[in-house]
N, C-alpha and C positions, 0 to 999 in steps of 0.2 A: 698668452691667454688673449682671448678676444673680448673686447669691451664695447659698450654702447655709450656714446657721449650724451650726457643729460643736460649739460650747460656748455655753451660755446666758450672756448678758452684757447689761448695761444700757448703752445708748449715751449717752455723756456729752453729746452735742450735742442729741439729740432727746428724751432721758430715757425712751425706749421700752425695754421689756424684750424681748429677742429670744431665743426658745427654740430648742433643738436641732431640726434638720430644717426650720426655717422658711426660706422663700425670700424674699429681700429685694433691693431695688435700691439700688445705691450707686455713687459715683464710684470710679475707679481710685485716686485720691489717698486717699480715705477707707478703701478696702480695705487699702492699704499701712499707713495709720496704725493701724488696728485690729489687724492681724496683726503689727505691730512691737513689741507690748508685751512685758514680761518674763513675762507669764503664758502666752505661746505663741500658737498660731494659733486664731482664733475662727471664721473664715469661709473658704470655698473658692469659687473662681469656678466658675460653671456655664457650660459651653459651650453657646451658643445655636445650635440647629439652624436653618439657613436652609432653608426649604422652597422648592424650585424648582418652578415651575409646569411641569407636563408636558403635552404635547399629547396629547389622547385618541388611543388607538390605533385604527386603522382595522380594521374586522372583515375577517378573511380568509375567503375562501370556499374550502371544501375540497370537492372533488368526489370521489365514490367511484369507484373503478375498476370498470368493468364486466367481469365475468368471462364469457367466451364458452365 
C-alpha cells in the first residue's frame, strides 16, 4: 500500500528517515505498527486510483439543417 508521511520519523527496521509529505510503500501490517505508537499517527493511506481503459469515442457526424 502507498502511504503519505504526516510526521517525520526514522523507521526502526530500515533506518531510513521519512519526511513530511513523502510517499512511501509499506505493508498493511507495518502501517498498523507505525500508527499504533504512543506518539500518534505518522502515516496515512493513499487511495490508489485505478485507471479504467476507455474505448475511444467514435466521431459523430453532425449535419447542418438546410434552410429553404
